[in-house]
N, C-alpha and C positions, 0 to 999 in steps of 0.2 A: 347935377343929376336930377332927373325927373322925380318928383315927390312920390308918384305911384310906384316906380321901380324901387326906390329906397324903402318904401313901406313893405313891399313884397319881400325884399331881401332880409329885412329885419325880422319879419314874421317867420321866414324859413330858418334863420339862425336860432330863433327862440325855440322852435320845435325840436331842432337837433339837440340843443342844450338841455331841453326838458327830457327828451328821450334818454340821453346819457345819464341824467340825474336819476331817472326812474330805475334804470338798469343797475346803477351803482347802489341805489337803496335796496333793491331786491338782493343783490349779491351780498350786501352787508347783513341783511336779515337772514339769508341762508347760512352765512358763517356763524351767526349768533345762534341759529336754531340747531347747529351741530350736525348737519347732514353729512354723511360719509363722502369722502373723496375717492378718487380712483387709485390713490397710492396706498400700497400695503403698509401697515405699521412695521417698524424695524424689528429685527430679532431681539430677544432679550439679551441683556449684556452678559458677556462671558460664555456664550454658546460656542464660539470658535475655540476658546481655550479648553472647554470640556471635550469637544470632539477630538482635539489633538492628543489627549491622553487616554481616550477610550481604546480598549483592546478590540472591540467590535468594529466592523465596518459601519460607518455612520454617514448619512446623507440627510440634508435638510431641504425640503421642497416648499415652494410658495404656492399661491392659489392657482397658478397656471401650470403646475407640475414642473416648473423650472428649478434646476438645482442652484440654490443660493449659497450653500456651504457643504463641504464634504471632506472626509478624511482621505489621505493619500491611498489607502488600501482599496477604497471603492473604485478608483481608477485602475489600479493594478489588477484587480479581480475582474475588470470588464463590466462593472455595474453602471458606471458613469462614463460617457464618452462625449466630448465636445460640449460639456456643460449640460447634458441631458441624461435622464435615466433611460437605460437601454431597454430593459425588459418590461413588456406591457403588464406582466403579472404584478410587478412592484407598483406600477402606476395605478393599477386597479385597486390594490390594497390602500394606497395613499388616498385615493378619492373616497373610498368608503369611510375611512377614518375622518377625513375632513368633513364629510357630510353629516355624520352622526356623533363624532367625538368619542367613539368607543375604540379602545386599544385592541389591535388585532395581531395574532401570531399565526405563522404558517411555515411549513417546510416545503421548499420549492427546488426543483431541478432546473437550474439555469445554465444556458450555454455559456461557455467560457469566452467565446468570441463570435464575431459575425459569421465566420466560415468554419467554425469548429464543430466537430462531431462529439466532443467530450463535454460532459456536464459537470457542474459543481453543485453539491447539495448544500443549500443555504437555509439556515433557521432564521426567519425574519420576524421582527417585532416592529410595528408601526404605531406611533402614539402622537396625539396632538401636542404641539409645542406652543402655539399662540393662536390668535383668531384665524389666520389664514395659512399658518405654517404647520407642517408635520415633520416629525423626526423618524427616520427609518434606520433601524439597527439590524445588522446581519452578521451571522457567524458561519464560518465554513465548517460543515460537518461531513465533508466528503470522506476524510480519512476514517472517521468513526463509522460511517456507513459501510466502508469497505472492510474494516475489521469485523464488523458484525456479520457481513456476508461470508467472510472467510470462516469465522467461527461456526456459522450455521451450516456451511457446506462441509466443514470438517466433521461436525457431529453426525451429519447425514451419511457421509462417506464411511465413518467408523462403524456406524450402525449397520450399513450395508455389508461392509467387509467382514464384520463379526458374524453376521447371519450365515454366510456361506460355509465356513468350517463347522459352525455349530449345527447347522441343518444337516451337513454331510455326516457328522458324527452320530446324530440322532437316527438318520436313515440306516446307517451301517449297523448301529446297535440293534435296530429292529431286524435287520437281515441276519445278524448273528443269532438272535432268538429264534427266528424262523428256521434257520439251518443248523440248529444245535445238534441234530443227529448226523450231520455231515462234517466230519473233522476237517476236510480240505476246504470247504466253504467257510467254516469258522476261522481257520487260519488266514484265508485270503481276506476276509472282511476285517479281521483283527489288525492285519497289516495296514489296511486302508485307514482304519481308525487311528492307528499310531501316526500315520503320515498327516492326517488332518489335525490331530492333536498337536503335533509339532508345529504345523503351520499356524494354528491358533495361538500357541505359546509365543512363536516368533512375532506375530502381529501385535499381540499385547505388549511384548517387550519393546518393540519399536515405537509404539504409541507412547509408552512410558518414557523412552529415551528422548523422543521428540518434545514431549512436554517438559522434560528436565532441561533441555537445551534452551527453552524459551524463558527460563528463570534468569533474571537479570544478573545475579551474582554467581552464576555457574563457575566462572573462572576468576573468582576474587583473589585466589592465591595460585597463580600459574607456576608450574615447576619447569625446570630445565629438562627438555626432552630430546634424546638423541633420535634423529630421523632413521638411522640404521636399525635401531631397536624397533621402531614403529613398523618398518617394512618387513623385517624378519618375522615379527609376530603376526602381521596380516597374512604373509605368505603361508605360515603354518596353518592358519585357519581355513585356507582355501585349497591347500595342496591335495587333500584326498579327493575333493570334488573334481579338481582339474585332472588328476590322474585317471579317475573313473571315466572321463570323457576323452582321454587321449590328447589333452591340451598341454603344451609345453609352456610353462610360466618361467620367464627369464628375468633376472634381476641385474640391473646395471645402475650403480649409484655413485655419486661423489661422496667419499667417506668423511665422517667427522662433522656433518651438518647438524645443527641443533636449533630448536625453536623453543619458545616458552609456551606452555599450555598444559593440557591434560593428556597423559599418555593413553589412557583407555579410550578416550573420545577420538583421538587421532587414529588409533588402531582401528576403531570402528569405522571411521570414514574411509580409510584405505581398503579395509576389508569389503565394505559395500561396493566400492568401485571395482575391485577384483572379482567379486562374486558376480556382478553384472557382466563383466568382460567374459568370464568363463561361461555363464549361462547363455549368452547371446553369440558365442563363437561356435563354429563347426568343429567336429572332431579332427584332430591332426593339425590344427592351426596353432599360432603362438599368441601369447599374451605377455606384454612387457610392462615392467614396473621399475621406476627409477626416480632419482632425485638429484637436483643440482641447484647451485646458488646463482641467481641472476640479480646482480646489484644487491639491494637490501632485502631480497625476497628468496625464499626457498620454494622451488617448484617441484612438486611430487606428481608424476605423470603415470597414468595407466593407459596402455594402448592395446587394442585388440584388432583382429582381422575379420571381424564379424560383418553382418549385413549393412551396418551403418544406420544413421538416423536421418530421416528426411528433414530438409531445411525448415519446413513449416512446423515441425514438431520440436525443434531444438530449444525454443524459448519456453516450452511448457514442461520439459522433462523433469524439472526440479520442483514442480508442484506436487503437493501431497496426493497420493493415490493415482497419479497420472501414469498411464502405461502406453507406450507406443504400440506394442503388440500384446494386447490383453490376453489372448489365448496362450501365447508362449510364456508369458509371465506367470499365469496361473499354473501352467504345466511344470514350471521350475520352482514353484512355491513362492514367487515374488509377491510382496505386499504393496508395492507402489509407494513405499515410504523411504526406500534406501537413499535415493538421490536428494530428497528433501532433508534428510538427516545430514548428509554430507554438506549441503549448502549451509545449514545452521551451524554445524561444527566449524566450518571455515570462517563464517562470520563472527562467531564467538571467539575465534582466535585472531581477529583483526585481519582476516584474509578473504579470499573468494575462491570459487570453483568455476572454471570455464570449460567449454567443450568445443572440439573440432570434430566434425564428422562428415563423411561423404558416402552416399549410398553405394554399396558394393566395394568400398575400400576400408571400412572399419571406422573406429572412433578413438579419440584421444581425450581423456579427461585430465585436467590439470588443476591441482590444488595449489594456490599461491598463498604462502604464509610469511609473515615477517621473520627475518633471520634473527636469532638470539644474539643480542649484544650485551655482554656482561659488563657490570659496573667496573670502572677503572679505579686504581688506587687513589687518584686525585678526586674522584667523585664517587665515593662508596655508597652514597644514598640515592644514586640515580635510579630512575624507574627502569627496570630491565625490559619491560614490554609496553612502551608508550602507545596509547591509542587502543589497546586490546579491550580494556574494560568499557571504554566509550562505545566501541563497536558492538560489544555484547549487549549493552543497554539499548542501543539503537535497533538492533535486530530483534531483541525480545519484545520491543514495543510494537513491532510491525504485525 
């Protein structure tokens, strides 16, 4: 090999070796200087175990907002999908906490799914977990929000409903004073006062009844109740009103049926259904009431030949103070609480109430209650009404 070429190659190799040595030295110095790398530090030990026992929905996010650990409920509630946080509101909270290290709390309405119109009310708390990680905790407060809305609406409705008869009585009393020299006017206004006072008393009583039904231990000691006795008593309570309107009330029942529960509450439920049937039927028509056993259930039905209930209204008729025909309901003295009371009574007895109706063909309301099964001699300690107390507790918490 020519000496000049050999010298050139040797110099080039020396330059390459020198450059590699300089780069290695700088890398070594950088590692000693403790400069940060691009890899996030690991999560503190035990975080996964803690998340698994938390009752709250839990999500751990890294510096890039990627989900590095989560509880199963976060996925089932739709907060995490494909390893990513779904809602931008949650990501925004996480970034704020990561930026300044301050714990933040918020109550957010979050969509339950990508194509869902329903929202879940989430109480969210976000806190720093490490240098680059944040912990997001969420609790579902949807039910609590709904309960509060129902309570607020109930109070508002009660206030409105009470004002109507109270205002009417006040105006009629003034009319009596102004017409005290006219005996006929006084008698007429006094009769109106009596009607409004009865309506007010009935409204207050139904509010009290509804409140009592929502107490968890209303049926803590159910009695053996004969369905025949329930129907006979309910018929006695509506017979005068039915005869006054020329409505024929017919009874057809399977004898000997019994259920466990409260006699007075069951009579109230059937009476409410019969009263509605009479009030919303035309003179000269029929109202039928009966009972039969279907499997392990006693079905008490009330059928009328009235105007029927529109399909769009049938899901709402069991709501408090809801009226399909407000004008007719007020004319008949209805409070809008009758069907709500029936619903609660059935639920507290471990049953339900359903409706079939078609406009122009009338309506049929059916109370479905567990049939009474008495303890046998072989099992004298058996619970005669299984599931009733649990159903009452569940309904009262709603």
